[in-house]
Structures are given as C-alpha cells and as structure tokens.
TIMIFI-348072 format. One line per field, with one value per atom (N, C-alpha, C): residue number from 1; residue in one letter; atom name; x, y, z. Coordinates in Angstrom, 1 decimal. Layout:
! TIMIFI-348072
n: (NUM, ...)
res: (a, ...)
atom: (CA, ...)
u: (X, ...)
v: (Y, ...)
w: (Z, ...)
END
This chain:
! TIMIFI-348072
n: (1, 1, 1, 2, 2, 2, 3, 3, 3, 4, 4, 4, 5, 5, 5, 6, 6, 6, 7, 7, 7, 8, 8, 8, 9, 9, 9, 10, 10, 10, 11, 11, 11, 12, 12, 12, 13, 13, 13, 14, 14, 14, 15, 15, 15, 16, 16, 16, 17, 17, 17, 18, 18, 18, 19, 19, 19, 20, 20, 20, 21, 21, 21, 22, 22, 22, 23, 23, 23, 24, 24, 24, 25, 25, 25, 26, 26, 26, 27, 27, 27, 28, 28, 28, 29, 29, 29, 30, 30, 30, 31, 31, 31, 32, 32, 32, 33, 33, 33, 34, 34, 34, 35, 35, 35, 36, 36, 36, 37, 37, 37, 38, 38, 38, 39, 39, 39, 40, 40, 40, 41, 41, 41, 42, 42, 42, 43, 43, 43, 44, 44, 44, 45, 45, 45, 46, 46, 46, 47, 47, 47, 48, 48, 48, 49, 49, 49, 50, 50, 50, 51, 51, 51, 52, 52, 52, 53, 53, 53, 54, 54, 54, 55, 55, 55, 56, 56, 56, 57, 57, 57, 58, 58, 58, 59, 59, 59, 60, 60, 60, 61, 61, 61, 62, 62, 62, 63, 63, 63, 64, 64, 64, 65, 65, 65, 66, 66, 66, 67, 67, 67, 68, 68, 68, 69, 69, 69, 70, 70, 70, 71, 71, 71, 72, 72, 72, 73, 73, 73, 74, 74, 74, 75, 75, 75, 76, 76, 76, 77, 77, 77, 78, 78, 78, 79, 79, 79, 80, 80, 80, 81, 81, 81, 82, 82, 82, 83, 83, 83, 84, 84, 84, 85, 85, 85, 86, 86, 86, 87, 87, 87, 88, 88, 88, 89, 89, 89, 90, 90, 90, 91, 91, 91, 92, 92, 92, 93, 93, 93, 94, 94, 94, 95, 95, 95, 96, 96, 96, 97, 97, 97, 98, 98, 98, 99, 99, 99, 100, 100, 100, 101, 101, 101, 102, 102, 102, 103, 103, 103, 104, 104, 104, 105, 105, 105, 106, 106, 106, 107, 107, 107, 108, 108, 108, 109, 109, 109, 110, 110, 110, 111, 111, 111, 112, 112, 112, 113, 113, 113, 114, 114, 114, 115, 115, 115, 116, 116, 116, 117, 117, 117, 118, 118, 118, 119, 119, 119, 120, 120, 120, 121, 121, 121, 122, 122, 122, 123, 123, 123, 124, 124, 124, 125, 125, 125, 126, 126, 126, 127, 127, 127, 128, 128, 128, 129, 129, 129, 130, 130, 130, 131, 131, 131, 132, 132, 132, 133, 133, 133, 134, 134, 134, 135, 135, 135, 136, 136, 136, 137, 137, 137, 138, 138, 138, 139, 139, 139, 140, 140, 140, 141, 141, 141, 142, 142, 142, 143, 143, 143, 144, 144, 144, 145, 145, 145, 146, 146, 146, 147, 147, 147, 148, 148, 148, 149, 149, 149, 150, 150, 150, 151, 151, 151, 152, 152, 152, 153, 153, 153, 154, 154, 154)
res: (m, m, m, t, t, t, p, p, p, l, l, l, l, l, l, t, t, t, a, a, a, c, c, c, s, s, s, g, g, g, f, f, f, l, l, l, l, l, l, a, a, a, v, v, v, l, l, l, w, w, w, m, m, m, d, d, d, l, l, l, i, i, i, f, f, f, d, d, d, v, v, v, q, q, q, v, v, v, l, l, l, q, q, q, h, h, h, r, r, r, s, s, s, a, a, a, r, r, r, e, e, e, e, e, e, l, l, l, p, p, p, e, e, e, p, p, p, v, v, v, l, l, l, a, a, a, s, s, s, v, v, v, a, a, a, n, n, n, y, y, y, y, y, y, h, h, h, r, r, r, a, a, a, t, t, t, t, t, t, t, t, t, s, s, s, r, r, r, p, p, p, m, m, m, s, s, s, r, r, r, l, l, l, i, i, i, a, a, a, l, l, l, v, v, v, m, m, m, v, v, v, i, i, i, l, l, l, l, l, l, a, a, a, a, a, a, l, l, l, a, a, a, f, f, f, q, q, q, a, a, a, a, a, a, r, r, r, g, g, g, h, h, h, d, d, d, p, p, p, a, a, a, w, w, w, l, l, l, l, l, l, a, a, a, v, v, v, s, s, s, a, a, a, g, g, g, l, l, l, a, a, a, g, g, g, v, v, v, p, p, p, t, t, t, l, l, l, v, v, v, a, a, a, l, l, l, i, i, i, h, h, h, t, t, t, v, v, v, p, p, p, d, d, d, a, a, a, v, v, v, q, q, q, l, l, l, g, g, g, h, h, h, r, r, r, a, a, a, d, d, d, s, s, s, a, a, a, d, d, d, e, e, e, q, q, q, t, t, t, r, r, r, l, l, l, a, a, a, r, r, r, s, s, s, i, i, i, c, c, c, r, r, r, d, d, d, h, h, h, l, l, l, i, i, i, c, c, c, a, a, a, g, g, g, g, g, g, m, m, m, l, l, l, a, a, a, f, f, f, l, l, l, v, v, v, l, l, l, w, w, w, v, v, v, a, a, a, h, h, h, t, t, t, t, t, t, a, a, a, i, i, i)
atom: (N, CA, C, N, CA, C, N, CA, C, N, CA, C, N, CA, C, N, CA, C, N, CA, C, N, CA, C, N, CA, C, N, CA, C, N, CA, C, N, CA, C, N, CA, C, N, CA, C, N, CA, C, N, CA, C, N, CA, C, N, CA, C, N, CA, C, N, CA, C, N, CA, C, N, CA, C, N, CA, C, N, CA, C, N, CA, C, N, CA, C, N, CA, C, N, CA, C, N, CA, C, N, CA, C, N, CA, C, N, CA, C, N, CA, C, N, CA, C, N, CA, C, N, CA, C, N, CA, C, N, CA, C, N, CA, C, N, CA, C, N, CA, C, N, CA, C, N, CA, C, N, CA, C, N, CA, C, N, CA, C, N, CA, C, N, CA, C, N, CA, C, N, CA, C, N, CA, C, N, CA, C, N, CA, C, N, CA, C, N, CA, C, N, CA, C, N, CA, C, N, CA, C, N, CA, C, N, CA, C, N, CA, C, N, CA, C, N, CA, C, N, CA, C, N, CA, C, N, CA, C, N, CA, C, N, CA, C, N, CA, C, N, CA, C, N, CA, C, N, CA, C, N, CA, C, N, CA, C, N, CA, C, N, CA, C, N, CA, C, N, CA, C, N, CA, C, N, CA, C, N, CA, C, N, CA, C, N, CA, C, N, CA, C, N, CA, C, N, CA, C, N, CA, C, N, CA, C, N, CA, C, N, CA, C, N, CA, C, N, CA, C, N, CA, C, N, CA, C, N, CA, C, N, CA, C, N, CA, C, N, CA, C, N, CA, C, N, CA, C, N, CA, C, N, CA, C, N, CA, C, N, CA, C, N, CA, C, N, CA, C, N, CA, C, N, CA, C, N, CA, C, N, CA, C, N, CA, C, N, CA, C, N, CA, C, N, CA, C, N, CA, C, N, CA, C, N, CA, C, N, CA, C, N, CA, C, N, CA, C, N, CA, C, N, CA, C, N, CA, C, N, CA, C, N, CA, C, N, CA, C, N, CA, C, N, CA, C, N, CA, C, N, CA, C, N, CA, C, N, CA, C, N, CA, C, N, CA, C, N, CA, C, N, CA, C, N, CA, C, N, CA, C, N, CA, C, N, CA, C, N, CA, C, N, CA, C, N, CA, C, N, CA, C, N, CA, C, N, CA, C, N, CA, C, N, CA, C, N, CA, C, N, CA, C, N, CA, C, N, CA, C, N, CA, C, N, CA, C)
u: (97.4, 98.1, 98.2, 98.3, 98.4, 97.3, 96.0, 95.0, 95.2, 95.7, 96.0, 97.1, 98.2, 99.3, 98.8, 97.9, 97.4, 96.4, 95.6, 94.7, 95.4, 96.4, 97.2, 97.9, 98.6, 99.3, 98.4, 97.2, 96.2, 95.7, 95.4, 95.0, 96.0, 97.3, 98.3, 98.6, 98.4, 98.5, 97.4, 96.2, 95.1, 95.3, 95.9, 96.2, 97.2, 98.2, 99.2, 98.6, 97.7, 97.0, 96.3, 95.6, 94.9, 95.9, 97.1, 98.1, 98.6, 98.9, 99.4, 98.4, 97.2, 96.2, 96.6, 97.0, 97.4, 98.9, 99.7, 101.2, 101.5, 100.6, 100.9, 100.9, 100.3, 100.4, 101.9, 102.7, 104.1, 104.8, 104.4, 105.1, 104.9, 103.8, 103.6, 104.7, 105.3, 106.4, 107.7, 108.0, 109.2, 110.4, 110.3, 111.5, 111.9, 111.0, 111.3, 112.1, 113.1, 113.9, 113.3, 112.3, 111.7, 110.6, 110.0, 109.0, 107.7, 107.0, 105.7, 104.7, 103.8, 102.8, 102.0, 101.5, 100.8, 99.5, 98.8, 97.6, 98.0, 99.1, 99.6, 100.0, 100.8, 101.2, 100.0, 99.1, 97.9, 97.1, 96.9, 96.2, 96.9, 98.2, 98.9, 99.0, 99.3, 99.5, 98.1, 97.0, 95.7, 95.4, 95.7, 95.4, 96.2, 97.5, 98.3, 98.0, 97.5, 97.0, 95.8, 94.9, 93.7, 94.2, 95.0, 95.4, 96.2, 97.1, 98.0, 97.5, 96.8, 96.5, 95.0, 94.2, 92.8, 91.9, 92.5, 91.8, 92.0, 92.8, 93.1, 91.8, 91.5, 92.5, 92.5, 91.8, 91.8, 93.2, 93.9, 95.3, 96.2, 95.9, 96.6, 96.4, 95.3, 94.9, 96.0, 96.6, 97.6, 98.8, 99.2, 100.4, 100.1, 98.8, 98.4, 98.5, 98.0, 98.0, 99.5, 100.4, 101.8, 102.3, 102.0, 102.5, 101.9, 100.6, 100.0, 100.6, 100.9, 101.5, 102.9, 103.7, 105.0, 104.9, 104.0, 103.8, 103.3, 102.4, 101.9, 103.0, 103.9, 105.0, 106.0, 106.2, 107.1, 106.5, 105.2, 104.5, 104.6, 104.5, 104.6, 106.0, 107.0, 108.4, 108.6, 108.0, 108.2, 107.5, 106.5, 105.9, 106.8, 107.6, 108.6, 108.0, 106.9, 106.3, 106.6, 107.2, 107.4, 108.9, 109.3, 110.8, 111.4, 112.7, 113.4, 113.5, 113.7, 113.8, 112.6, 111.4, 110.1, 110.0, 110.3, 110.2, 111.2, 112.4, 113.5, 113.1, 112.6, 112.2, 111.0, 110.1, 108.9, 109.2, 110.1, 110.6, 111.1, 111.9, 112.4, 111.3, 110.4, 109.3, 108.3, 108.1, 107.2, 107.9, 109.1, 109.9, 110.4, 111.0, 111.5, 110.4, 109.3, 108.3, 107.8, 107.6, 107.2, 108.2, 109.4, 110.4, 110.5, 110.5, 110.5, 109.3, 108.1, 106.9, 107.0, 107.4, 107.4, 108.5, 109.7, 110.8, 110.9, 110.4, 110.6, 109.3, 108.5, 107.3, 106.3, 105.9, 104.9, 105.4, 106.6, 107.0, 107.0, 107.5, 107.4, 106.0, 105.1, 103.7, 103.1, 103.4, 102.9, 103.4, 104.7, 105.4, 104.8, 104.6, 104.0, 102.6, 101.8, 100.4, 100.3, 101.3, 101.2, 101.5, 102.1, 102.4, 103.2, 104.0, 104.7, 106.1, 106.5, 107.8, 107.7, 108.8, 108.8, 108.3, 107.9, 107.4, 108.5, 109.7, 110.8, 110.9, 110.8, 110.8, 109.6, 108.4, 107.2, 107.3, 107.9, 108.2, 109.1, 110.1, 111.1, 110.3, 109.5, 108.7, 107.8, 107.0, 106.1, 106.7, 107.9, 108.6, 109.1, 109.6, 110.2, 109.0, 107.9, 106.8, 106.3, 106.2, 105.9, 106.8, 108.1, 109.2, 109.0, 108.8, 108.7, 107.5, 106.4, 105.1, 105.3, 106.0, 106.2, 107.0, 108.1, 108.9, 108.1, 107.3, 106.5, 105.4, 104.8, 103.8, 104.4, 105.6, 106.3, 106.5, 107.0, 107.3, 106.0, 104.9, 103.7, 103.1, 103.1, 102.6, 103.4, 104.7, 105.5, 105.2, 105.1, 104.7, 103.4, 102.4, 101.1, 101.1, 101.8, 101.9, 102.6, 103.7, 104.5, 103.6, 102.8, 102.0, 100.8, 100.2, 99.1, 99.7, 100.8, 101.4, 101.8, 102.3, 102.7, 101.5, 100.4, 99.2, 98.6, 98.6, 98.0, 98.9, 100.2, 101.1, 101.0, 100.5, 100.4, 99.4)
v: (77.1, 78.3, 78.5, 77.4, 77.5, 78.3, 78.1, 78.9, 80.4, 80.8, 82.2, 82.7, 81.9, 82.3, 82.5, 81.6, 81.8, 82.9, 83.1, 84.2, 85.6, 85.7, 87.0, 87.2, 86.2, 86.4, 86.7, 86.1, 86.3, 87.7, 88.2, 89.6, 90.6, 90.4, 91.3, 91.2, 90.1, 90.0, 90.7, 90.7, 91.4, 92.9, 93.4, 94.8, 95.2, 94.4, 94.7, 94.8, 93.9, 93.9, 95.2, 95.7, 97.0, 98.1, 98.1, 99.1, 99.0, 97.8, 97.6, 98.1, 98.1, 98.6, 100.1, 100.8, 102.2, 102.3, 101.4, 101.4, 101.1, 100.3, 99.9, 101.0, 102.1, 103.3, 103.8, 103.6, 103.9, 103.0, 101.8, 100.8, 101.2, 101.9, 102.3, 103.3, 103.9, 104.9, 104.5, 103.2, 102.7, 103.0, 103.0, 103.3, 104.7, 105.6, 107.0, 107.4, 108.2, 108.7, 110.1, 110.5, 111.8, 111.6, 112.8, 112.8, 112.1, 111.5, 110.9, 112.0, 111.7, 112.7, 113.0, 114.3, 114.8, 113.9, 113.5, 112.6, 111.4, 110.8, 109.6, 109.9, 111.0, 111.4, 111.7, 112.4, 112.8, 111.5, 110.6, 109.4, 108.6, 108.3, 107.5, 108.3, 109.6, 110.3, 110.4, 110.6, 110.7, 109.4, 108.3, 107.0, 106.8, 107.1, 106.9, 107.9, 109.1, 110.0, 109.4, 108.8, 108.2, 106.9, 106.1, 104.8, 105.0, 106.1, 106.2, 107.3, 108.2, 109.4, 109.5, 109.6, 109.9, 108.7, 107.5, 106.3, 105.8, 106.5, 106.1, 106.1, 105.1, 104.1, 102.8, 102.7, 101.5, 101.2, 102.2, 102.0, 101.3, 101.4, 100.7, 99.2, 98.8, 97.4, 96.6, 97.2, 96.5, 96.2, 97.2, 96.9, 95.9, 95.9, 94.9, 93.5, 93.3, 92.0, 91.6, 92.5, 92.1, 91.6, 92.3, 91.9, 90.5, 90.3, 89.0, 87.9, 88.2, 87.2, 86.8, 87.7, 87.4, 86.7, 87.2, 86.5, 85.1, 84.9, 83.5, 82.6, 83.2, 82.4, 82.1, 83.0, 82.8, 81.7, 81.8, 80.7, 79.4, 79.3, 78.1, 77.5, 78.4, 77.9, 77.4, 78.1, 77.7, 76.3, 76.0, 74.7, 73.6, 73.8, 72.9, 71.7, 71.9, 70.8, 70.9, 72.0, 72.2, 72.1, 71.8, 71.7, 73.1, 73.1, 74.3, 75.1, 74.4, 75.1, 75.9, 75.3, 75.9, 77.2, 77.2, 78.3, 79.4, 79.0, 80.0, 80.7, 79.9, 80.5, 81.4, 80.9, 81.7, 83.0, 83.0, 84.2, 85.2, 84.8, 85.7, 86.2, 85.3, 85.7, 86.7, 86.6, 87.5, 88.6, 88.4, 89.4, 90.5, 90.1, 91.2, 92.1, 91.6, 92.6, 93.5, 92.9, 93.7, 94.8, 94.5, 95.5, 96.5, 96.1, 97.0, 98.0, 97.4, 98.2, 99.3, 98.8, 99.7, 100.7, 100.4, 101.2, 102.1, 101.6, 102.3, 102.7, 101.7, 102.0, 102.9, 102.7, 103.5, 105.0, 105.2, 106.6, 107.3, 106.5, 107.1, 107.4, 106.5, 106.7, 107.9, 108.0, 109.2, 110.5, 110.5, 111.6, 111.9, 110.9, 111.1, 111.6, 111.1, 111.5, 112.9, 113.5, 115.0, 115.9, 115.3, 116.1, 117.4, 117.4, 118.7, 118.8, 117.7, 117.6, 118.0, 118.2, 118.5, 117.3, 117.5, 116.4, 115.4, 115.8, 114.8, 113.9, 114.5, 113.7, 112.8, 113.3, 112.5, 111.3, 111.6, 110.5, 109.4, 109.9, 108.9, 108.1, 108.8, 108.1, 107.1, 107.5, 106.6, 105.3, 105.5, 104.4, 103.5, 104.1, 103.3, 102.5, 103.1, 102.4, 101.3, 101.5, 100.4, 99.2, 99.5, 98.5, 97.7, 98.5, 97.8, 96.9, 97.4, 96.6, 95.3, 95.4, 94.2, 93.2, 93.6, 92.7, 92.1, 93.0, 92.5, 91.5, 91.8, 90.9, 89.5, 89.5, 88.3, 87.5, 88.2, 87.5, 87.0, 87.7, 87.3, 86.2, 86.2, 85.2, 83.9, 84.0, 82.8, 82.2, 83.1, 82.6, 81.9, 82.5, 81.9, 80.5, 80.4, 79.2, 78.1, 78.5, 77.6, 77.0, 77.8, 77.3, 76.5, 76.9, 76.1, 74.7, 74.7, 73.5, 72.6, 73.2, 72.5, 71.9, 72.7, 72.2, 71.0, 71.1, 70.0, 68.8, 68.9, 67.8, 67.0, 67.6, 67.0, 65.9)
w: (104.2, 103.9, 102.4, 101.6, 100.2, 99.6, 100.0, 99.4, 99.6, 100.8, 101.1, 100.2, 100.0, 99.1, 97.7, 97.2, 95.8, 95.7, 96.7, 96.7, 96.7, 97.6, 97.7, 96.3, 95.8, 94.6, 93.4, 93.4, 92.4, 92.5, 93.7, 93.9, 93.4, 93.8, 93.3, 91.8, 91.2, 89.8, 89.1, 89.7, 89.1, 89.2, 90.4, 90.5, 89.5, 89.3, 88.3, 86.9, 86.6, 85.3, 85.1, 86.1, 86.0, 85.8, 86.5, 86.3, 84.8, 84.4, 83.0, 81.9, 82.2, 81.2, 80.9, 81.9, 81.6, 81.1, 81.7, 81.4, 79.9, 79.3, 77.9, 76.9, 77.3, 76.5, 76.3, 77.3, 77.3, 76.2, 76.2, 75.3, 73.8, 73.5, 72.1, 71.6, 72.6, 72.3, 72.8, 72.9, 73.6, 72.7, 71.4, 70.6, 70.6, 70.9, 70.9, 72.1, 72.0, 73.1, 73.6, 72.9, 73.3, 74.3, 74.7, 75.7, 75.2, 76.1, 75.7, 75.3, 74.4, 74.1, 75.3, 75.4, 76.5, 76.8, 75.8, 76.2, 76.9, 76.6, 77.2, 78.7, 78.8, 80.2, 81.0, 80.5, 81.3, 81.7, 80.8, 81.1, 82.2, 82.0, 83.0, 84.3, 84.3, 85.5, 86.3, 85.6, 86.2, 86.9, 86.2, 86.8, 88.1, 88.1, 89.3, 90.4, 90.0, 91.1, 91.8, 91.0, 91.7, 92.4, 91.8, 92.5, 93.7, 93.8, 94.9, 95.9, 95.5, 96.4, 96.7, 95.8, 96.1, 96.4, 96.3, 96.6, 98.0, 98.8, 100.2, 101.0, 101.8, 102.3, 101.4, 100.4, 99.5, 99.0, 98.7, 98.1, 99.1, 100.4, 101.4, 101.4, 100.9, 100.8, 100.1, 99.0, 98.2, 99.1, 99.8, 100.7, 101.8, 102.3, 103.3, 102.7, 101.5, 100.9, 100.6, 100.3, 100.2, 101.5, 102.6, 103.9, 104.2, 104.0, 104.3, 103.5, 102.2, 101.3, 101.9, 102.3, 102.8, 104.2, 105.0, 106.3, 106.1, 105.2, 105.0, 104.4, 103.6, 103.1, 104.2, 105.1, 106.3, 107.2, 107.4, 108.2, 107.5, 106.2, 105.4, 105.6, 105.6, 105.7, 107.2, 108.1, 109.5, 109.8, 109.1, 109.2, 108.8, 107.8, 107.3, 106.5, 105.9, 105.1, 103.6, 103.2, 101.7, 101.5, 100.3, 99.9, 100.1, 100.5, 100.7, 99.4, 98.2, 97.0, 96.6, 96.9, 96.7, 97.5, 98.7, 99.6, 99.2, 98.8, 98.4, 97.1, 96.2, 94.9, 95.1, 95.9, 96.3, 97.0, 97.9, 98.6, 97.6, 96.6, 95.6, 94.7, 94.3, 93.4, 94.0, 95.3, 96.0, 96.6, 97.1, 97.8, 96.9, 95.8, 94.9, 94.4, 93.9, 93.5, 94.6, 95.8, 96.9, 97.3, 97.3, 97.6, 96.5, 95.2, 94.1, 94.2, 94.5, 94.6, 95.7, 96.9, 98.0, 98.0, 97.5, 97.5, 96.2, 95.1, 93.8, 93.1, 92.9, 92.0, 92.6, 93.9, 94.5, 94.6, 95.1, 95.2, 93.8, 92.8, 91.4, 91.0, 91.3, 90.9, 91.6, 92.8, 93.6, 92.9, 92.7, 92.0, 90.7, 89.8, 88.5, 88.7, 89.6, 89.8, 90.2, 90.8, 91.1, 89.9, 88.9, 87.7, 87.9, 88.9, 89.3, 88.5, 87.9, 87.2, 85.7, 85.1, 83.7, 82.9, 81.7, 80.8, 80.6, 80.6, 80.4, 81.6, 82.8, 84.1, 84.2, 83.8, 83.9, 82.9, 81.8, 80.8, 81.4, 82.1, 82.7, 83.8, 84.6, 85.6, 85.0, 84.0, 83.4, 82.8, 82.2, 81.6, 82.7, 83.8, 84.9, 85.6, 85.8, 86.4, 85.5, 84.2, 83.3, 83.4, 83.4, 83.5, 84.8, 85.9, 87.2, 87.2, 86.6, 86.6, 85.8, 84.7, 83.9, 84.7, 85.3, 86.2, 87.3, 88.0, 89.1, 88.7, 87.5, 87.0, 86.7, 86.1, 85.8, 87.1, 88.1, 89.4, 90.0, 90.1, 90.7, 89.9, 88.6, 87.7, 88.0, 88.0, 88.3, 89.7, 90.7, 92.0, 92.0, 91.4, 91.4, 90.7, 89.5, 88.8, 89.6, 90.3, 91.1, 92.2, 92.9, 94.0, 93.5, 92.4, 91.8, 91.4, 90.7, 90.3, 91.5, 92.5, 93.7, 94.4, 94.5, 95.1, 94.3, 93.0, 92.2, 92.2, 92.5, 92.5, 93.8, 94.8, 96.2, 96.2)
END
C-alpha cells in the first residue's frame, strides 16, 4: 500500500505544482490591496477554465486520485501495521488538502474560470486559490516526505 500512497501524493503534488505555475503571478502583487492587473487575471482565469471545465473528463482524475489516496490510507490503517501517530498525521496531511480542494478551491477555480464576476471578485478568487494551493502543496509534500521516510526506515 505504501507505493500507492506515495504515487498518489506525488501525483497530487505534481498537479499542485502545475497550478502554482499560474498562481505565482498573484504573489507578485501580494502587497497591493488593489485589483490584479488584467493580464494576470486573464492568465490565471484562462488556466482554471481549462483545468476545471474544458478538460473534462481528465479533470475528474484529480478527484479520483484524492479518493484513492484516502481509501489506501484507510486500508493501511485497517491493516494495523503502522504506528497510530503516523496514520493520524497522514490523515490530516492528506485529508485537509482534499477537503479544502473539494469544498473551497475547485468551486472558486470554476467561478474564476468563467470570468463572470467583477475584477475585484476575480482578484479575491485568484488570491484565495493561490493561498489554498500553497497550503495544500505543503500538506502533500509533508505527506510524501513522511511516507518516503517511513518506508526507508523500515
């Protein structure tokens, strides 16, 4: 099960990396309280429109990998071979980003991708998505490092 856990978390980390390639444009304007420049909004919004809407059914693969990761972690816990602390920390490191993505980030990305809101609201959405992705990337990276370290220590 450990190879599946590391493969899923590595895949999700790679997806987050791709998202962050576009999100970093927001960070260049993080000190400004004003709207993001139109070229930045257009770039980020166009990416999220492709990633969440026009790429279906491929965009559903990400959600499937999240489910597989959590199911594999539950199976690993049911086997009872790993320390409880490892499973509890892993559940948080994988579960929080999954919930954040499904409940908050993806709906915001879909909304931003449609570009139907004011520039001020699109700016808020872009900044929120970037913040979410930084948090989720940290969680997935920590999950991956934890399981690789656990595997090499066995």
